[in-house]
DOSERO-790175 format. One record per residue (C-alpha): x, y, z; residue in one letter. Coordinates in steps of 0.1 Angstrom, whole numbers, padded with zeros to 4 digits, always signed. Example, Ala and Ser with C-alpha at 12.3 -4.5 7.8 and 13.67 -1.06 7.14 Angstrom:
<sites>
+0123-0045+0078A+0137-0011+0071S
</sites>
This chain:
<sites>
-0293+0102+0165X-0260+0099+0180X-0236+0073+0164X-0212+0050+0186X-0180+0054+0167X-0161+0030+0193X-0168+0010+0226X-0144+0002+0252X-0146-0034+0262X-0139-0042+0301X-0154-0069+0323X-0153-0063+0360X-0135-0091+0378X-0131-0088+0417X-0111-0066+0442X-0084-0068+0466X-0093-0051+0498X-0064-0043+0522X-0069-0049+0557X-0050-0038+0588X-0031-0071+0598X-0022-0057+0633X-0058-0057+0644X-0069-0086+0673X-0083-0114+0653X-0115-0111+0672X-0118-0073+0661X-0138-0058+0632X-0119-0056+0600X-0100-0024+0596X-0093-0013+0561X-0056+0002+0557X-0058+0039+0547X-0033+0051+0521X-0023+0049+0483X-0003+0017+0476X+0016+0007+0445X+0014-0028+0431X+0041-0045+0411X+0028-0078+0394X+0056-0106+0389X+0035-0114+0353X+0005-0094+0338X-0018-0120+0328X-0032-0110+0290X-0060-0087+0292X-0055-0076+0328X-0062-0039+0337X-0053-0025+0371X-0063+0007+0388X-0045+0015+0422X-0052+0043+0445X-0075+0060+0470X-0108+0068+0449X-0096+0056+0416X-0111+0025+0400X-0118+0014+0365X-0150+0001+0354X-0156-0017+0385X-0192-0026+0393X-0208-0050+0416X-0224-0070+0392X-0207-0093+0370X-0214-0074+0337X-0199-0054+0309X-0195-0018+0310X-0197-0001+0275X-0188+0034+0268X-0181+0057+0240X-0150+0077+0236X-0152+0109+0254X-0145+0138+0231X-0114+0146+0250X-0100+0112+0245X-0105+0101+0281X-0114+0065+0286X-0115+0060+0324X-0141+0068+0349X-0133+0079+0384X-0155+0062+0409X-0156+0072+0444X-0140+0042+0464X-0126+0033+0499X-0089+0042+0503X-0069+0008+0503X-0089-0011+0475X-0073-0022+0444X-0097-0030+0418X-0088-0058+0392X-0105-0054+0360X-0104-0081+0332X-0103-0068+0295X-0117-0086+0269X-0089-0109+0256X-0103-0109+0220X-0109-0072+0213X-0094-0066+0179X-0079-0031+0188X-0055-0022+0218X-0045+0012+0220X-0018+0012+0246X-0037+0005+0280X-0070+0009+0264X-0091-0017+0248X-0117-0006+0221X-0137-0020+0193X-0147+0001+0164X-0186+0011+0167X-0210-0008+0190X-0197-0041+0207X-0214-0073+0195X-0226-0103+0215X-0193-0120+0215X-0174-0092+0227X-0202-0089+0254X-0196-0122+0269X-0175-0128+0300X-0140-0142+0296X-0141-0180+0297X-0116-0184+0327X-0133-0188+0362X-0107-0171+0382X-0076-0150+0380X-0043-0159+0396X-0021-0125+0406X+0013-0124+0426X+0034-0096+0432X+0046-0068+0458X+0022-0044+0471X+0039-0012+0489X+0030+0023+0503X+0052+0051+0491X+0046+0069+0521X+0062+0045+0545X+0032+0042+0568X+0026+0006+0560X+0052-0022+0551X+0056-0038+0517X+0049-0076+0512X+0047-0100+0488X+0015-0118+0481X-0001-0142+0458X-0038-0144+0455X-0066-0164+0435X-0095-0140+0426X-0130-0155+0418X-0151-0136+0394X-0170-0108+0415X-0155-0119+0447X-0139-0095+0472X-0106-0109+0486X-0089-0094+0517X-0050-0089+0517X-0037-0081+0551X-0010-0054+0556X+0008-0043+0585X+0017-0009+0599X+0055+0002+0602X+0069+0004+0637X+0070+0044+0636X+0034+0041+0624X+0019+0019+0651X-0002+0039+0672X+0001+0033+0709X-0028+0030+0734X-0037+0028+0771X-0031-0011+0769X+0008-0003+0763X+0031-0015+0737X+0055-0044+0731X+0088-0041+0713X+0118-0059+0702X+0144-0059+0676X+0147-0091+0658X+0180-0105+0646X+0191-0138+0631X+0217-0151+0653X+0237-0183+0659X+0240-0208+0689X+0267-0187+0706X+0243-0155+0706X+0261-0138+0677X+0236-0114+0661X+0241-0118+0622X+0215-0100+0601X+0181-0083+0610X+0150-0105+0607X+0137-0083+0580X+0100-0084+0577X+0095-0112+0602X+0060-0120+0611X+0052-0120+0650X+0023-0132+0669X+0013-0122+0704X-0012-0143+0724X-0024-0127+0758X-0046-0149+0782X-0072-0128+0795X-0088-0154+0814X-0095-0192+0809X-0107-0200+0774X-0101-0165+0766X-0070-0155+0745X-0067-0122+0724X-0041-0125+0694X-0022-0096+0677X+0003-0098+0647X+0028-0075+0638X+0054-0072+0611X+0090-0061+0616X+0105-0036+0593X+0138-0038+0571X+0158-0035+0603X+0140-0058+0624X+0123-0035+0646X+0090-0047+0659X+0063-0031+0679X+0028-0043+0690X+0003-0024+0704X-0024-0046+0719X-0059-0030+0722X-0087-0039+0743X-0066-0053+0771X-0085-0047+0803X-0066-0037+0836X-0054-0066+0854X-0074-0079+0882X-0062-0069+0918X-0034-0091+0929X-0019-0099+0894X+0012-0080+0879X-0001-0088+0844X-0014-0116+0821X+0003-0146+0808X+0017-0141+0773X+0035-0159+0746X+0054-0145+0719X+0063-0164+0685X+0080-0153+0650X+0080-0164+0613X+0108-0153+0595X+0131-0161+0566X+0164-0146+0559X+0162-0125+0526X+0199-0125+0515X+0194-0090+0494X+0203-0058+0501X+0180-0042+0507X+0159-0068+0521X+0131-0079+0495X+0100-0084+0512X+0086-0121+0515X+0052-0133+0516X+0043-0136+0551X+0018-0164+0544X+0048-0186+0533X+0072-0175+0564X+0080-0204+0585X+0082-0208+0623X+0114-0200+0639X+0131-0206+0673X+0136-0175+0698X+0163-0169+0721X+0154-0174+0758X+0155-0139+0776X+0156-0155+0808X+0191-0175+0807X+0213-0194+0787X+0223-0231+0785X+0255-0243+0806X+0284-0232+0785X+0269-0201+0773X+0247-0216+0744X+0216-0197+0736X+0183-0216+0749X+0159-0216+0720X+0123-0216+0725X+0094-0219+0701X+0073-0195+0718X+0085-0172+0747X+0065-0171+0776X+0063-0138+0796X+0039-0117+0815X+0022-0087+0797X+0016-0058+0820X-0011-0036+0805X-0002+0002+0804X+0034-0006+0803X+0059-0004+0775X+0076-0038+0777X+0105-0053+0755X+0122-0087+0752X+0158-0094+0745X+0177-0128+0744X+0199-0131+0776X+0230-0113+0779X+0227-0093+0746X+0202-0063+0735X+0184-0082+0706X+0158-0108+0706X+0178-0137+0686X+0157-0155+0660X+0174-0188+0653X+0196-0186+0620X+0183-0212+0598X
</sites>
């Protein structure tokens, strides 16, 4: 009969599912592929995180505890086949008497007290998620994870990694500017929304994030050719942004960005002042590469707060 020398005590908590934020709002959810890094603002007591494609620690769909004796080679993790772009959040038993680095174990078999799930009903995590390969833009986030739940976290592809399609692309260089049209600093990691009216009552919405230089690319998908006699579809662009103040700029939480006014590409006010608009109306022509700039300059100005 084998004897259990020690037991590792881990309770599966929940997961963050990274999804492509650039997909149309009415499209199926697409998982963001890639290996991401996670930097937490604070690590709650008893938290253990395994990150990366196909690398989860003691994650199960049922809210149960996994107990495993130490392997003979000293390894205490299991590698499970997991989709790319998934972060597994696993709560450790807070009262485990032995904590060896990132391992939590007890001598012998675990008793009923250690088998019991932690008392807290939810887990609050906040930090920055990033892609070392640079295909996905970094973002700050804050999420409340309920036990056993799958929570989605949108991330956006970098402009250079945004695939073009038959529907064409829209691009802009977003810079904060003043009323006189002076471009001051890039609107780093601004979040843009493009609404395209395909028919009365039918609007497709796309979102994209600018990179650290303010460069923005939106590649709408599933946009049909325009009906005969029309140059394109009525479209509107809006932007949410906040100056970073750092160098390099720190990625913000897109969920907390305030709406900003945009410099009108059509013209300026009498005296040369920028004409600011909350949303920019324009005609989106499928199959073409389009760019918007504020009148008289080669950037699209975002009103400096």
